[in-house]
Backbone as XML, in Angstrom:
<?xml version="1.0"?>
<chain id="A" units="angstrom">
  <residue number="1" name="UNK">
    <atom name="N" x="43.115" y="-132.146" z="-55.310"/>
    <atom name="CA" x="44.432" y="-132.120" z="-53.687"/>
    <atom name="C" x="44.353" y="-133.378" z="-52.449"/>
  </residue>
  <residue number="2" name="UNK">
    <atom name="N" x="44.965" y="-134.032" z="-52.290"/>
    <atom name="CA" x="44.779" y="-135.490" z="-51.320"/>
    <atom name="C" x="44.754" y="-134.758" z="-50.240"/>
  </residue>
  <residue number="3" name="UNK">
    <atom name="N" x="44.550" y="-135.284" z="-49.316"/>
    <atom name="CA" x="43.954" y="-135.326" z="-48.275"/>
    <atom name="C" x="45.088" y="-135.016" z="-47.136"/>
  </residue>
  <residue number="4" name="UNK">
    <atom name="N" x="46.271" y="-135.497" z="-47.396"/>
    <atom name="CA" x="47.339" y="-134.824" z="-47.081"/>
    <atom name="C" x="48.053" y="-133.628" z="-47.106"/>
  </residue>
  <residue number="5" name="UNK">
    <atom name="N" x="47.632" y="-133.548" z="-48.366"/>
    <atom name="CA" x="47.929" y="-131.883" z="-48.633"/>
    <atom name="C" x="46.960" y="-130.991" z="-47.606"/>
  </residue>
  <residue number="6" name="UNK">
    <atom name="N" x="46.007" y="-131.399" z="-47.876"/>
    <atom name="CA" x="44.267" y="-130.588" z="-47.438"/>
    <atom name="C" x="45.262" y="-130.574" z="-45.987"/>
  </residue>
  <residue number="7" name="UNK">
    <atom name="N" x="45.704" y="-131.396" z="-45.309"/>
    <atom name="CA" x="45.604" y="-131.397" z="-43.722"/>
    <atom name="C" x="46.756" y="-130.423" z="-43.526"/>
  </residue>
  <residue number="8" name="UNK">
    <atom name="N" x="47.789" y="-130.757" z="-44.344"/>
    <atom name="CA" x="48.973" y="-129.620" z="-44.358"/>
    <atom name="C" x="48.642" y="-128.424" z="-44.485"/>
  </residue>
  <residue number="9" name="UNK">
    <atom name="N" x="47.936" y="-127.737" z="-45.647"/>
    <atom name="CA" x="47.426" y="-126.739" z="-45.888"/>
    <atom name="C" x="47.074" y="-126.147" z="-44.358"/>
  </residue>
  <residue number="10" name="UNK">
    <atom name="N" x="45.846" y="-126.806" z="-44.385"/>
    <atom name="CA" x="44.828" y="-125.996" z="-42.663"/>
    <atom name="C" x="45.541" y="-126.101" z="-41.855"/>
  </residue>
  <residue number="11" name="UNK">
    <atom name="N" x="46.783" y="-126.924" z="-41.199"/>
    <atom name="CA" x="47.979" y="-127.041" z="-40.236"/>
    <atom name="C" x="48.418" y="-125.394" z="-40.551"/>
  </residue>
  <residue number="12" name="UNK">
    <atom name="N" x="48.873" y="-125.272" z="-41.618"/>
    <atom name="CA" x="49.899" y="-123.903" z="-41.837"/>
    <atom name="C" x="48.971" y="-122.768" z="-41.946"/>
  </residue>
  <residue number="13" name="UNK">
    <atom name="N" x="47.834" y="-123.060" z="-42.409"/>
    <atom name="CA" x="47.252" y="-121.598" z="-42.193"/>
    <atom name="C" x="46.503" y="-121.532" z="-40.828"/>
  </residue>
  <residue number="14" name="UNK">
    <atom name="N" x="46.338" y="-122.492" z="-40.353"/>
    <atom name="CA" x="45.914" y="-121.830" z="-38.998"/>
    <atom name="C" x="47.433" y="-121.379" z="-37.482"/>
  </residue>
  <residue number="15" name="UNK">
    <atom name="N" x="48.412" y="-122.599" z="-38.447"/>
    <atom name="CA" x="49.483" y="-121.763" z="-37.442"/>
    <atom name="C" x="50.230" y="-120.268" z="-38.051"/>
  </residue>
  <residue number="16" name="UNK">
    <atom name="N" x="49.893" y="-120.074" z="-39.089"/>
    <atom name="CA" x="50.126" y="-118.723" z="-39.445"/>
    <atom name="C" x="48.823" y="-117.950" z="-38.424"/>
  </residue>
  <residue number="17" name="UNK">
    <atom name="N" x="47.598" y="-118.141" z="-38.540"/>
    <atom name="CA" x="46.755" y="-117.393" z="-38.140"/>
    <atom name="C" x="46.971" y="-117.014" z="-36.268"/>
  </residue>
  <residue number="18" name="UNK">
    <atom name="N" x="47.307" y="-118.080" z="-35.648"/>
    <atom name="CA" x="48.341" y="-118.092" z="-34.619"/>
    <atom name="C" x="49.587" y="-117.519" z="-34.184"/>
  </residue>
  <residue number="19" name="UNK">
    <atom name="N" x="50.113" y="-117.527" z="-35.375"/>
    <atom name="CA" x="51.979" y="-116.751" z="-35.323"/>
    <atom name="C" x="51.277" y="-115.114" z="-35.023"/>
  </residue>
  <residue number="20" name="UNK">
    <atom name="N" x="50.877" y="-114.855" z="-36.267"/>
    <atom name="CA" x="50.231" y="-113.254" z="-36.485"/>
    <atom name="C" x="49.372" y="-112.870" z="-35.171"/>
  </residue>
  <residue number="21" name="UNK">
    <atom name="N" x="48.672" y="-113.341" z="-35.068"/>
    <atom name="CA" x="48.126" y="-113.241" z="-33.408"/>
    <atom name="C" x="48.470" y="-112.919" z="-32.455"/>
  </residue>
  <residue number="22" name="UNK">
    <atom name="N" x="49.689" y="-113.546" z="-32.187"/>
    <atom name="CA" x="50.414" y="-113.833" z="-31.290"/>
    <atom name="C" x="51.487" y="-112.106" z="-31.220"/>
  </residue>
  <residue number="23" name="UNK">
    <atom name="N" x="51.960" y="-111.961" z="-32.700"/>
    <atom name="CA" x="52.507" y="-111.023" z="-33.430"/>
    <atom name="C" x="51.939" y="-109.995" z="-32.600"/>
  </residue>
  <residue number="24" name="UNK">
    <atom name="N" x="50.630" y="-109.620" z="-32.244"/>
    <atom name="CA" x="50.145" y="-108.260" z="-32.524"/>
    <atom name="C" x="50.135" y="-107.900" z="-30.375"/>
  </residue>
  <residue number="25" name="UNK">
    <atom name="N" x="50.725" y="-109.136" z="-29.886"/>
    <atom name="CA" x="50.873" y="-108.310" z="-28.774"/>
    <atom name="C" x="49.886" y="-109.357" z="-27.590"/>
  </residue>
  <residue number="26" name="UNK">
    <atom name="N" x="50.106" y="-108.921" z="-26.000"/>
    <atom name="CA" x="49.628" y="-110.132" z="-24.824"/>
    <atom name="C" x="47.894" y="-110.000" z="-24.759"/>
  </residue>
  <residue number="27" name="UNK">
    <atom name="N" x="47.698" y="-109.342" z="-25.607"/>
    <atom name="CA" x="46.153" y="-108.610" z="-25.525"/>
    <atom name="C" x="45.160" y="-109.015" z="-26.223"/>
  </residue>
  <residue number="28" name="UNK">
    <atom name="N" x="45.833" y="-110.050" z="-27.404"/>
    <atom name="CA" x="45.625" y="-110.672" z="-28.933"/>
    <atom name="C" x="45.022" y="-112.288" z="-28.388"/>
  </residue>
  <residue number="29" name="UNK">
    <atom name="N" x="44.313" y="-112.670" z="-27.348"/>
    <atom name="CA" x="43.945" y="-113.741" z="-27.476"/>
    <atom name="C" x="42.916" y="-114.150" z="-28.275"/>
  </residue>
  <residue number="30" name="UNK">
    <atom name="N" x="42.642" y="-115.409" z="-28.768"/>
    <atom name="CA" x="41.645" y="-116.386" z="-29.199"/>
    <atom name="C" x="40.528" y="-115.519" z="-29.162"/>
  </residue>
  <residue number="31" name="UNK">
    <atom name="N" x="40.079" y="-115.275" z="-28.248"/>
    <atom name="CA" x="37.942" y="-114.491" z="-27.404"/>
    <atom name="C" x="38.677" y="-113.633" z="-27.935"/>
  </residue>
  <residue number="32" name="UNK">
    <atom name="N" x="39.545" y="-112.174" z="-28.436"/>
    <atom name="CA" x="39.802" y="-111.118" z="-28.970"/>
    <atom name="C" x="39.378" y="-110.887" z="-30.100"/>
  </residue>
  <residue number="33" name="UNK">
    <atom name="N" x="40.340" y="-111.893" z="-30.960"/>
    <atom name="CA" x="40.403" y="-112.284" z="-32.825"/>
    <atom name="C" x="38.999" y="-112.790" z="-32.774"/>
  </residue>
  <residue number="34" name="UNK">
    <atom name="N" x="38.701" y="-113.880" z="-32.212"/>
    <atom name="CA" x="37.413" y="-114.445" z="-32.383"/>
    <atom name="C" x="35.946" y="-112.919" z="-32.858"/>
  </residue>
  <residue number="35" name="UNK">
    <atom name="N" x="35.734" y="-112.169" z="-31.766"/>
    <atom name="CA" x="35.110" y="-111.522" z="-31.642"/>
    <atom name="C" x="35.135" y="-110.465" z="-32.541"/>
  </residue>
  <residue number="36" name="UNK">
    <atom name="N" x="36.525" y="-109.661" z="-33.050"/>
    <atom name="CA" x="36.738" y="-108.889" z="-33.848"/>
    <atom name="C" x="36.681" y="-109.501" z="-35.595"/>
  </residue>
  <residue number="37" name="UNK">
    <atom name="N" x="36.311" y="-111.094" z="-35.495"/>
    <atom name="CA" x="35.965" y="-111.677" z="-36.530"/>
    <atom name="C" x="34.676" y="-111.771" z="-36.950"/>
  </residue>
  <residue number="38" name="UNK">
    <atom name="N" x="33.958" y="-111.783" z="-35.708"/>
    <atom name="CA" x="32.549" y="-112.472" z="-35.958"/>
    <atom name="C" x="32.516" y="-113.227" z="-36.026"/>
  </residue>
  <residue number="39" name="UNK">
    <atom name="N" x="33.526" y="-114.518" z="-35.299"/>
    <atom name="CA" x="32.995" y="-115.574" z="-35.119"/>
    <atom name="C" x="33.538" y="-116.185" z="-34.162"/>
  </residue>
  <residue number="40" name="UNK">
    <atom name="N" x="33.086" y="-117.386" z="-33.551"/>
    <atom name="CA" x="33.073" y="-118.129" z="-32.165"/>
    <atom name="C" x="34.544" y="-118.588" z="-31.441"/>
  </residue>
  <residue number="41" name="UNK">
    <atom name="N" x="35.173" y="-118.425" z="-30.263"/>
    <atom name="CA" x="36.418" y="-118.411" z="-30.072"/>
    <atom name="C" x="36.867" y="-120.462" z="-29.921"/>
  </residue>
  <residue number="42" name="UNK">
    <atom name="N" x="35.646" y="-121.129" z="-30.166"/>
    <atom name="CA" x="35.823" y="-122.489" z="-30.142"/>
    <atom name="C" x="36.548" y="-122.727" z="-31.598"/>
  </residue>
  <residue number="43" name="UNK">
    <atom name="N" x="35.445" y="-122.085" z="-32.779"/>
    <atom name="CA" x="35.543" y="-122.060" z="-34.158"/>
    <atom name="C" x="36.745" y="-121.407" z="-34.249"/>
  </residue>
  <residue number="44" name="UNK">
    <atom name="N" x="37.636" y="-120.527" z="-33.527"/>
    <atom name="CA" x="38.889" y="-119.786" z="-34.369"/>
    <atom name="C" x="39.753" y="-120.911" z="-33.580"/>
  </residue>
  <residue number="45" name="UNK">
    <atom name="N" x="39.612" y="-121.410" z="-32.247"/>
    <atom name="CA" x="40.410" y="-122.344" z="-32.332"/>
    <atom name="C" x="40.973" y="-123.790" z="-32.934"/>
  </residue>
  <residue number="46" name="UNK">
    <atom name="N" x="39.471" y="-123.972" z="-33.290"/>
    <atom name="CA" x="39.733" y="-125.478" z="-34.354"/>
    <atom name="C" x="40.368" y="-124.771" z="-36.117"/>
  </residue>
  <residue number="47" name="UNK">
    <atom name="N" x="40.205" y="-123.672" z="-35.901"/>
    <atom name="CA" x="40.700" y="-123.278" z="-37.170"/>
    <atom name="C" x="42.545" y="-122.951" z="-36.227"/>
  </residue>
  <residue number="48" name="UNK">
    <atom name="N" x="42.759" y="-122.436" z="-35.800"/>
    <atom name="CA" x="44.284" y="-122.250" z="-35.263"/>
    <atom name="C" x="44.839" y="-123.729" z="-35.125"/>
  </residue>
  <residue number="49" name="UNK">
    <atom name="N" x="44.689" y="-124.991" z="-35.168"/>
    <atom name="CA" x="44.837" y="-125.795" z="-35.178"/>
    <atom name="C" x="44.470" y="-127.147" z="-36.511"/>
  </residue>
  <residue number="50" name="UNK">
    <atom name="N" x="43.926" y="-126.472" z="-37.191"/>
    <atom name="CA" x="43.597" y="-126.746" z="-38.720"/>
    <atom name="C" x="43.658" y="-128.007" z="-38.642"/>
  </residue>
  <residue number="51" name="UNK">
    <atom name="N" x="41.976" y="-127.926" z="-37.337"/>
    <atom name="CA" x="41.021" y="-128.784" z="-37.723"/>
    <atom name="C" x="39.389" y="-128.613" z="-38.475"/>
  </residue>
  <residue number="52" name="UNK">
    <atom name="N" x="39.759" y="-127.960" z="-38.908"/>
    <atom name="CA" x="38.614" y="-126.883" z="-39.697"/>
    <atom name="C" x="38.956" y="-126.679" z="-40.767"/>
  </residue>
  <residue number="53" name="UNK">
    <atom name="N" x="38.016" y="-127.187" z="-41.515"/>
    <atom name="CA" x="38.060" y="-126.652" z="-43.318"/>
    <atom name="C" x="37.476" y="-125.433" z="-43.622"/>
  </residue>
  <residue number="54" name="UNK">
    <atom name="N" x="38.315" y="-124.221" z="-43.553"/>
    <atom name="CA" x="37.855" y="-122.371" z="-42.619"/>
    <atom name="C" x="37.815" y="-122.773" z="-44.128"/>
  </residue>
  <residue number="55" name="UNK">
    <atom name="N" x="36.499" y="-121.765" z="-44.454"/>
    <atom name="CA" x="36.134" y="-121.186" z="-45.845"/>
    <atom name="C" x="36.496" y="-119.347" z="-46.541"/>
  </residue>
  <residue number="56" name="UNK">
    <atom name="N" x="36.398" y="-119.331" z="-47.137"/>
    <atom name="CA" x="37.033" y="-118.165" z="-48.028"/>
    <atom name="C" x="36.720" y="-116.705" z="-47.186"/>
  </residue>
  <residue number="57" name="UNK">
    <atom name="N" x="35.133" y="-117.143" z="-46.737"/>
    <atom name="CA" x="34.806" y="-115.514" z="-46.108"/>
    <atom name="C" x="35.563" y="-115.701" z="-44.758"/>
  </residue>
  <residue number="58" name="UNK">
    <atom name="N" x="35.653" y="-116.916" z="-43.926"/>
    <atom name="CA" x="35.969" y="-116.758" z="-42.794"/>
    <atom name="C" x="37.584" y="-115.795" z="-43.032"/>
  </residue>
  <residue number="59" name="UNK">
    <atom name="N" x="38.345" y="-116.455" z="-43.765"/>
    <atom name="CA" x="39.369" y="-115.996" z="-43.955"/>
    <atom name="C" x="39.611" y="-115.050" z="-44.271"/>
  </residue>
  <residue number="60" name="UNK">
    <atom name="N" x="39.066" y="-114.059" z="-44.529"/>
    <atom name="CA" x="38.911" y="-113.186" z="-45.082"/>
    <atom name="C" x="38.801" y="-111.811" z="-43.886"/>
  </residue>
  <residue number="61" name="UNK">
    <atom name="N" x="37.684" y="-112.650" z="-42.883"/>
    <atom name="CA" x="37.063" y="-111.676" z="-42.217"/>
    <atom name="C" x="38.191" y="-111.550" z="-40.789"/>
  </residue>
  <residue number="62" name="UNK">
    <atom name="N" x="38.853" y="-113.032" z="-41.019"/>
    <atom name="CA" x="40.154" y="-112.957" z="-39.437"/>
    <atom name="C" x="40.806" y="-112.064" z="-40.386"/>
  </residue>
  <residue number="63" name="UNK">
    <atom name="N" x="41.224" y="-112.828" z="-41.161"/>
    <atom name="CA" x="42.418" y="-111.396" z="-41.767"/>
    <atom name="C" x="42.353" y="-110.162" z="-41.721"/>
  </residue>
  <residue number="64" name="UNK">
    <atom name="N" x="40.826" y="-109.654" z="-42.206"/>
    <atom name="CA" x="40.614" y="-107.770" z="-41.505"/>
    <atom name="C" x="40.755" y="-107.442" z="-40.588"/>
  </residue>
  <residue number="65" name="UNK">
    <atom name="N" x="40.252" y="-108.829" z="-38.997"/>
    <atom name="CA" x="40.257" y="-108.734" z="-37.610"/>
    <atom name="C" x="41.768" y="-108.324" z="-37.539"/>
  </residue>
  <residue number="66" name="UNK">
    <atom name="N" x="42.770" y="-109.166" z="-37.976"/>
    <atom name="CA" x="44.626" y="-108.705" z="-37.833"/>
    <atom name="C" x="45.252" y="-108.022" z="-38.596"/>
  </residue>
  <residue number="67" name="UNK">
    <atom name="N" x="44.318" y="-106.921" z="-39.578"/>
    <atom name="CA" x="44.923" y="-106.051" z="-40.435"/>
    <atom name="C" x="46.063" y="-106.576" z="-41.456"/>
  </residue>
  <residue number="68" name="UNK">
    <atom name="N" x="45.537" y="-107.738" z="-41.808"/>
    <atom name="CA" x="46.137" y="-108.299" z="-43.080"/>
    <atom name="C" x="45.852" y="-108.133" z="-44.437"/>
  </residue>
  <residue number="69" name="UNK">
    <atom name="N" x="46.396" y="-108.782" z="-45.129"/>
    <atom name="CA" x="46.023" y="-109.291" z="-46.505"/>
    <atom name="C" x="45.698" y="-110.717" z="-46.708"/>
  </residue>
  <residue number="70" name="UNK">
    <atom name="N" x="44.238" y="-111.165" z="-46.530"/>
    <atom name="CA" x="44.106" y="-112.556" z="-46.494"/>
    <atom name="C" x="45.283" y="-113.204" z="-47.193"/>
  </residue>
  <residue number="71" name="UNK">
    <atom name="N" x="46.128" y="-113.223" z="-48.165"/>
    <atom name="CA" x="47.685" y="-113.584" z="-48.359"/>
    <atom name="C" x="48.174" y="-114.201" z="-47.368"/>
  </residue>
  <residue number="72" name="UNK">
    <atom name="N" x="48.354" y="-113.653" z="-46.883"/>
    <atom name="CA" x="49.687" y="-113.763" z="-44.995"/>
    <atom name="C" x="49.147" y="-114.971" z="-44.445"/>
  </residue>
  <residue number="73" name="UNK">
    <atom name="N" x="47.930" y="-115.186" z="-44.797"/>
    <atom name="CA" x="47.188" y="-116.271" z="-43.952"/>
    <atom name="C" x="47.393" y="-117.635" z="-45.023"/>
  </residue>
  <residue number="74" name="UNK">
    <atom name="N" x="47.976" y="-117.905" z="-46.314"/>
    <atom name="CA" x="48.300" y="-118.720" z="-46.501"/>
    <atom name="C" x="49.675" y="-118.793" z="-47.377"/>
  </residue>
  <residue number="75" name="UNK">
    <atom name="N" x="50.647" y="-117.942" z="-46.854"/>
    <atom name="CA" x="52.351" y="-118.541" z="-47.182"/>
    <atom name="C" x="52.888" y="-118.962" z="-46.082"/>
  </residue>
  <residue number="76" name="UNK">
    <atom name="N" x="53.942" y="-119.776" z="-46.480"/>
    <atom name="CA" x="54.524" y="-120.593" z="-45.407"/>
    <atom name="C" x="54.990" y="-119.931" z="-43.982"/>
  </residue>
  <residue number="77" name="UNK">
    <atom name="N" x="55.807" y="-118.323" z="-44.315"/>
    <atom name="CA" x="56.021" y="-117.628" z="-43.332"/>
    <atom name="C" x="55.303" y="-116.272" z="-43.303"/>
  </residue>
  <residue number="78" name="UNK">
    <atom name="N" x="54.476" y="-116.022" z="-42.357"/>
    <atom name="CA" x="53.478" y="-115.222" z="-42.537"/>
    <atom name="C" x="54.623" y="-113.899" z="-42.182"/>
  </residue>
  <residue number="79" name="UNK">
    <atom name="N" x="54.515" y="-112.177" z="-42.762"/>
    <atom name="CA" x="55.191" y="-111.373" z="-41.989"/>
    <atom name="C" x="54.461" y="-110.125" z="-41.474"/>
  </residue>
</chain>
């Protein structure tokens, strides 16, 4: 996968995480999601911004915390 493809995918994943988090409601801050996923809020922020090459394990932890299938973090428009 070329660098531009990787960057685009990471930005899409981050955007999906942020959109799903915001769909949960105003109480779903980065801090809350990070705590539920067992990661730091700084790490989650970097993931949402597409700055961090997130591992499959973290994707699964974030998806579990959001109550969604990990696949929803990878698609163009999460539902």
